[in-house]
Every structure is written in structure tokens, then in C-alpha cells.
N, C-alpha and C positions, 0 to 999 in steps of 0.2 A: 182514733188510731186504727181500730179494726177496719173502719171504712176505708182508710187510706191504703192499708195493706191489700185489701180486696181489689182496689183499683190498680195496684202495681203488678199483681200476679199475672194478668194477661199480657202486659207489656214485656215482662221478663221472659216469658215463654216465646214470644215472637222473636226477640233478639237471639235467643239460643238456637232456634231453628233456622235462622237466616245465615248463620256462620258457615264458611266453606267446609265442605266435607274433608277431613284430614287426609284420607287416603287417596286424594287426587294428586298429591305431591309426594316427593321422597327427598332423601338427603344423602350426602356422601361424607363420611368421616374416616379419619385415619391417623396414622402415626408415621413419622419419618425418623429413621435411625441411620447411624454411621454403619456401613457394611462391615467394617473391621472391628470396631469396639462394641457395636450393637447398642450404643448409648443413644438416647434421644437427641435429635438435631434441632437446635433453635435457629431462627433466622433464615429458614428455608422459604424462598418465594414460591408460591403455588398459584398458577393461573388456570382458570377453568374456561374451557372453550366448548361451545361457540359463544357463550354469553359474556365472556370477558371479565368475570368476577375474579378477584385475587385476594390472597391472604398470606400472612407470614407466620410460621410456626413459633410458638412460645418456648419456654424452657423445657416443657414436657414433650416437645416435638409433635404435638397434636394439631389437627385442623378439622374444620367441619363446615360444609356448605349446606344450608337449609332451604326448604321451600323450593325445590327444584322441579321443573317440569319432567314428565316421564319421557326420557330419550337417552341416547348415548352421549357421554361427555369425554373430553380429553383433558387430563390434568398434566400440566407441565411443571416439573420441579427443578429449581435451580438455586445454587448457593456457591459463593466464591470459594474456590478450592476443591470443588466437587464436580464430578461429571454430571451433566444435566440428564434428566430422565423424564419419560412420558408414560402415562398409564391411561388406558381406556376403561371407562366404567359405565355400566348401564344402570339407570335409575328406574326402579319399579314403584308403583303407587303404594303409598303407606309404609314403605320399607326404608331402612337405613342400609346403604351399601358401605361396607367397611373394608378398607385396604390397609396394608402395611407396606411401606416403601423403604428400601435401603439404598442410600446414595454412596457411590464408590468415590473415595477421596482420590484426588489427583496426586501426582508424584512431584518431588523436588530434587534439586541438585544444590548442594552447598560445598564450598571449598575454601582453601587457603592458598595464597601465592607467596612464596618466599624467594629471597635472593640465594642462589645456590652456594655462593662463596661465604657470605656473612651470616646466613640463616635468619636475616632480619625480615620483618614483614614488608611486603612490596605493595605500595599504593600506586595508583595511576595506571594499573594494568587494564587494558581493554580485553574483555572476555566476550566472545561471540559464540552463540549457541546455534547449532545446525542439526536438524532442520528447525525452522521456525524463525530464524534470523534475529532473535532477541539479542541485545548486547547491553553491557553495563561496565562500569569502571570500579575497580577495587578502591576502598577507602584507606584510611590510615592503618586500619587493622588488617589489611591485606585480604579481607574476606569477600566472598561473593555468594549470591544465592539466586537460583531460578525456581520459581514456584509455578503451580498449576500446569504441570507437564503431563502429557500422555505417556503411558508406559511404552518405551522403545529405546533403541540405541541412539545416542547423541554424540556429536563431535563438538568439542570445545576448543576454540582457537584463542591463544593468549598472545597479545602483542604489547610491547612497550618500547618507546624510543630508548636506544642504548642497550637493548637486550635481544637475545636470539628468540625469535618467535617459536611457539611450541603448540603442538596439537595433541589433545588427548581424547580418547573415546570412552564413554561410560554408558552403561545400561541401567535404566531406572525401571522400577516395578511399581505397580499401582499402589498408592497409599503409603509409599516408603520414601525416605530421604536418603539419596546416595551421596556419599562424601568423598571428596578427592583433595589431595594435596599436591601442589605443582611447584617445582623448583625451576627458576629461570636464571640463565647465565648471561652475564654482561657481554656486550659485543661492541666492537669499535665501528661497525658498519650497520646500516639499516637494511631491512628487507627490500626487495625490488618493488616497483609499482607497475601496474599493467592496466590496460583498457581493452575490453572486448569491442569488436566492430561487427558490422552486419555480415551474416553468413551468405554464401552464394552457392550456386550449382546444387541446389537441393533436389534430390530424387527420392525414390521409394526406400533406398537402402544406403544412401551416402549423402555427404554434404562437405563443402569446403568451408573451414573455419578461419576467421581472421582476427588478429589481435595486434596490439602495439605495446612493446616494452618501453615505457616512458622513463624509467630510471633503473639503473643497476643496483642502487643502494650503496654505491661506493666500493663494491667488490665484484669479482668475476661471477657471472651467472653460470653456475655449473650444470643446471638443468632448466629447461623451459618447454612449454608446449600447451596442451589442452587436456582437461579432465572432464568426463561426462558420464551421465548415468540417468536413471529414471527416477531418482530422488533429488530433492533440492540440495543445493550447495555441495556438489561433488568435490572430492579431494583426490589426491594422488593415490589414495587407497582404493579408488574406484577405477573405471576405465580411463586410460590415458593415451595420448599420442605425444611421445617425447621427441623433442628436436635437439636434445643435447645442449652443448655449451652455446651461450649467446655472448659474443664479444662486445657488441655495442647495442645501444638503444635503437629502436626502429620497429617497423611493422613485420609481422611474420604470419604464415598461413600453414594449414595442414589439411589434407584430405582424409576424411573419416569414412570408412566403409563398414559393411557388415551390420548395418542398422536394420531394425524391423520396420516394415511399411506401416504407415498410419499411426506412428508412435511418437509421443512427446518425450524429448530428452532435455535435460538441464546441463548447461555447459558453462565452464569457467576456464579462463586462461590462468596459467601458473608459471612461476619462476622461482628458482631457489639459489641463494648464495649462502655464505657462511653465517649470516644472521638468521636464516630460516626460509620458510616457504611463504610466498605471497600469492594471493588469488585476486582475480579481477571480480567485478560485479558479475552476477549470474544472468545469462540469457536463456531463453527456451527456443527450441526448434521442434517442429512436428513434421516428420517425414511424410511424403505423399502417400496417399492410400492406394490400394490395389486398383481402384477404379479410376485413378487419375492418370491420364495418358501422357502428360508433359513434364518436363523438368523446369523447376523454378530457377532462373538464372541469377537471382539475387540482385544486389545493388551495391557492389563494393568495387569501385574503380575499374581496373582492367579485367575483373573477373565477371563481367556482366554477360558472359557468352551464352547463357541458357536460353531456351526458347519459350519458357513460361507457357507451355501448351495446355496445361490443365486449368488455368485461371484466366480465361479470355475476357471476363467481365470484372476484373479486380478493381479498377479505378476508372473514374471519368477523366477525360481531358479537360484542361483548364478552360477550353472554349465554352464548356457547358456550365461553368461555375459562376455564380453571381459575384460581381466585383473581382474579376480575376487579375486586373491590372495591379502590378506590384506585389502579387501573392508569391511568397517564397516557400511557404510550407502549408500543407492542408491535410490534416488527418480526419477522415470520416469514421474510421474504425469499423465500417460496415461489413468488411470481409474478415473481421476478427484478426486484424493486424495493424501495424503502425507504418503502413506504406504511404509515402508522400504522393498526393494526387497531382503535384506540379511537375514541371520539367526539371526542377532542380534535384529531384530524387533525394531529398533530405529524410530518408527513412529513419525511423526510430527503433531502438532496441528496448523492449519491455524487460524490466529488471524485477526479479523475485516473483515472476509468474502472476501478474495481475489478471483479472478475469474480464472477458468481454460479455456484456449484458444486452438484453433486448429491451430494457427500459431506456428509451432514448428521448431526445428533445422533441422529435416530431413523430414519434410512434412507429418509425420504420428503421430498418437496418440495425446497427449495434452501436453501443457506447463502450467506454472502458471504465472499470471500477478499480481505483488505486487505493489500497488499504494501508493506512499509515502504520498500523501495528505490525505489519509484515514487511515494512520498508520497501514498498513497491513504488516504482516510478518509471518514466520513459526517458531513456538516454539518447541524445541526438549528438553525434560526433560532428564537430565543425563549428565555425563561427557564423551564425545566421545574421549577426548584427555588424559585421565588419564594415567599417567606413560609414556607418549610417548615423545621421543626426535626426532622422525622422523614422519612426517605425510604429507598428500597431500590433496588438494581440487581441484575438477574438475567439471566444469559445462559449459553450453552454456548460453549466455547472449545477450540481444537485448534491444534497446531503454531504456538505463539506465541513471540515474542521480547520483550525488555524494552521498556518505554516506557509510554505512556498507553493505557488501555483506554477509559475514559469520563471526560471532563473537562468541567466547566462553565467556559466561557471568559468572562472579564471584559474590560473595556477596557484593562487593564494589559498589559504586554509581558513580565513576568518571572514566573518560576515561582511566586513568592509570591502573585501576583495571581490565579491560576487555581484555583478550587475550586467545588464539591466535586469530587474526582477519585479514581478508583481506578486504580492504576498497578501496573506490574511493575518493581520497583526493581533496582538493581545489586547489592544484597546478597542476591540469590536469594530474595526474599520478595515477596508481594503487599503493597501499602501503600494506605492510605486517608487522605485529607486533607479535613477539613471546615472548615478555617479559612484555609488559605493559608500553611502553613509552607514554609520552604525545603526543596527536594527531598531533598538528601543529609543534611541536618543534623537536623531535628526531626520529619520526617514519621513517622506511625505505621506501624511494621512489624508485621505479624502474625508474631511471632518464632518461634512454634512450628511454623509450616508453611512448607515449602520448595516453591516452585512447580516445581522440577526434577523432583519426583515425578510430575507430570502433564504436563510440558511436551511430550512427544512420545509419549504413550501413549494416543492416541485422544481422543474427545470427553469433556469433563467439565463438569458443571454448577456454576456459581459464583454465589453470592448474597452481596451485602453489604447488611446490614440495619442502618441507623443509627437509634438511638432515644435521644431526649433526654428523660430522666426527671427532670431536675434543676430543673424549675421555672424560676426566673429566672437560674439559673447558666448558665455557658457551657461546660458539659462534658456529653457524652453517651457512649454506648457503641456501638462498631461491632462487629457480630457477623458472622463470616466462615464461610460454609458451602461445603463441597465435596461434590458428589454427595449432597445431602440430609443431610449430617452436619456438625454444628458442630465446627470444627477449632480456632477461636481467637476471642478477643474482646479489644478494647483500649479503654481510655478515650481519648476524642478531644475536643479543644477545638472548640467550635462557632463559626462565623462566619456572619453573615447573608448569604445568597447573592443578595441583591437586585441586585447589580451584574452578574450573569451576563447576557450578551447572546446567547449561543448555547451549544450543547452539541456536542462532537465525540466520535465513536466512532472510536478509532484516531488516527492522525496523531502529531504531536509536542507536543500540548497547547499550541499557540500559542507554541512556542519553549521550553517547559519542558524538553524533552529534546533531546539532540543529534541523534537519529535518530527516524524515525517507526516505530511499532509494526507488525510483521507478525503477522497472526493470521487464522485461520478462525473466524468467530463466527456464532452462530445464535440465534434466538428471544430477542432482546434486549427486556427489560422494564425500565421505570422506574416506581416507585410513589411516591405522596405519603404513604406511611406506612412504619413499620418492620414488616417481615414477621415473623411468629412462626415458630417451628420447625415447627409443624404445617403452616403455609401453604407453607413452603419445601419440605417433603416432598411436599405435594400438587402443586406445580409440577413438581418433579423427576419424579414418577411419571407425570404427564400428558405430559411431553415426551421421556422417554427412549425 
């Protein structure tokens, strides 16, 4: 035994000396608490950059990152219901850097809606929150709640069929829940309905606004016009241009002056009758900057009189576009707008302020980022599909979620009424509807192709080519291409799309889907013909 121990002693000495010196590394430790209660916060996600390590705090709110190289790190803290936070920490050799972080809780609004006459709980009330655009429906208990709000003033709009609409304003403070009780009065009429159109005559300090009053709601419209401001979802409590009584439905316009140069404004049309105030979807306008020498004449019917002197390179002529034959709409988004590059001037109106991004399908110009949680989409007034039994949709897409990509919107309010539409369905498939079938039951699924294969793998080119070769029959074939390759086709029943009043890119398809689609989309084309395989490849090669 003594001999064995003597043999082991040199070996143990060598191992001890070869271990890394402890003071070449450091660590970061800390505690996360609630800034108001000062109690430890469990479930906080902590990400360490630049190495990408992450942890989640336990019940005691603590965390620790060990064996870190000597350098500066950024710690990102996030938890549902709290404002995110970042801290920079420098690690020194052999030392433990200790920090304490307090996360600020976000605010909430909760409320109760009652019938003003009977004092009964009122279910089915649509409650919309502005800014932010969130909306919900009250249940049988008449309650509603909005969580994870920034501290600021909000406007709440309450609407329900058969009741006078109501608007309330409420201020919330960080970490607190603000409570409100709303009384709604029955009405024998409905609120009016409106639609914004493309603005025109844009200058540094003025613009001409256009809208359409599509329904009076069954009562005289006592006030109508436009409201605008520098915050989302302006109301009649902000800047207004009032045009007084509206006797009938139809288009109307107003010239707005006194604006600031190079400034973005948010605009909505409004109309009021005895049932309440109604607002259109929101559009944005940005006045010309001081360095811009020309006026933008817009693209709204007879109001196209501007000289567009400040944007000489806005769009290309269709002569320079690959496969220009039959092209009815082409959005490149390269100039940060939804201007149609074709002679048809089917300009789009971006709703709820989507952003234009430099991450594009071909690495140049711009694309548009439509965020579903903010209800963003592109509104195109008019029927692009009128009289067509053959048509095609072409676009590039990235980072998308389920819902509507392109939908023809009719006057109906149900999913069966909206067509033609190309959607991303809940069965992990792209779907196309040319007749107006119910969404989950009978719509055409491209069954052999799963969108999950391309959902988060960069930009991909999508083409839907619908060709009716059946003569007087009501059935055609939808061909589905991905990146220039035909991946599937389906027989599709055809319905005459003459009832289409507008087209939407993104959004919820006029209520077809429970949520709006999120997606980055670029180079959107709509054709009045079915594209051939060779034409699809030509478009793909020209835009990739």
C-alpha cells in the first residue's frame, strides 16, 4: 500500500497544476425584483449578449452566469406584463459582478358595460383601444380588460348593433389598473359607415383628403368630415375639418392647410348620426419636406392635377417590367409607398401605419412590413377582378403568420362573402378560394405543400395562377408556384367577383379571420390573366 501511494502522489500533483487558473474568468450574478412591490420576480427571461446564453429566474428572482470571458456584456430582461430592460456589465478576471434589476410593471384597463335603461350586463359590445388598435368583445358578464399597456391616455370606442356608440378617454399609470364603467343606450339606427380614399394635392403644408360615406345608418348624418393629428386613430377631439350635414351617401373631399412640412399625420374620415360617431380606417400622409420642390398630385380621379415635381423617379413604366402584359397592379414599395407602377393607378392606402423596411427580396429598394397585432394592411379601393375568369397573384413573402394574404372584399360581412382570396390556413397550408366557400370547411387547400417549409427561411416567391378553361362551366384550376417551381394545383369552383368593392393585402379579410396576418411582403403583382410557367420563371428571375 505504501508503495502504491508513492506512485500516486506525483500524478495528483500534475493534475492539480494543469487546471485553468480561476482568475482568467469572471461571472455575473443578480436579482430581479418588481419595481413597485420590491418582491423577487420569478420567470424573468434573461439573455446574455454577445454569446447568446439565457436563463429564467426562479422563485427567489436570482440568476448567475459563470465562467465568462473578460469583456463587456449586455443583459436583456423580459417578462410578460413588464417593460423590457437592458443592462451593460463588464466582467473582470476572478471577480463576480453583481447587479440588481427592477422591472416596471405595465398598466391595465378593466371595465364593465351596462345597458343604460335596464342596468343589465351588456355582452357582444366591441371595445376598441386607441392608440394601439387592440379590440375585444365583452362576454356575458359585460366585462373587458386590456393588459400590458404603456402609461398614457387612451381612447376607448364602444359599439354594438342597436346601441348608440360611445367613446371614453382614460389615463393609465405605470403598474396600475384603471377601471371604467360604461352605460350604453339603445338606438333604432346604426352608426354610419365610411371609407377613406387616396389623398391628392399634397404639398409642404396642405393636402386634399377624399372619403366615401357608404351608409347613413338609417338616420340623417348631422356631421361629417375628417379628423387628423400626429397620433394614431385621431378622433373629433383632435383636429377636424367639418363639412356639416350629409344628406346622402357618396364621395366627399376637403382641403386641409396649416400643416407642418416633412411631418407625418394620421387621418380618418368621420360621420355622426343619432346612433353615434363612426370612423373610417386610418391612413397616413407625410407632407413634403422643405427641400422638396414639387407638389404631389395624388391619384384620386379628377384631382390628379398636381405636378409631382419632387419625385421624378417614383416608379418605373410598365415597359421596363418583366411580364408586363396583363399586369393590373404592381407595388414595388421601393419609394416607401403603395403607388401602382402600372397605368391603371390602383394605388393602395396603408392602414394603421405599417413600416417600410430595407430587408427586401433582392437586397435593394424597400419592402413593407405588415404587423398583425397592430391590424396593419393595405387597402385598395375598386374591383381589380371585375369580369375576370382568369387572374394571377405574384409576390415575395417572409416571416409570415396565418391569415389573409390577398382578399377581394365584397359588401358581405362573413368569410363566405369574400373572394377571390389567397390565405394561409390553420391546416399548415396555403389556400385559394375563387367562389366564397367557408374558410375551414370547403376551401381549396394546396395539400401537397406545407407553408412551414418556408415560413421563417428568408424571402420566397409565391405565384397563384387561376385559369378557367372550362367554357361555360364554373370550375377552373389554381396553379401554385414557389420560387419558380410548380408545387401543386387544385380544381377550384369559380364565382363571378363583380361584387368586390375593394382589395386588401394583409389584414383579417373583413372579418374572415380572428386575427390579422403578419408578414413582410414585396413586389406585389396582380394580373388579369393566368400566368404560364415560363412567365412565372421570368418574374422570379427578374426579382430575385
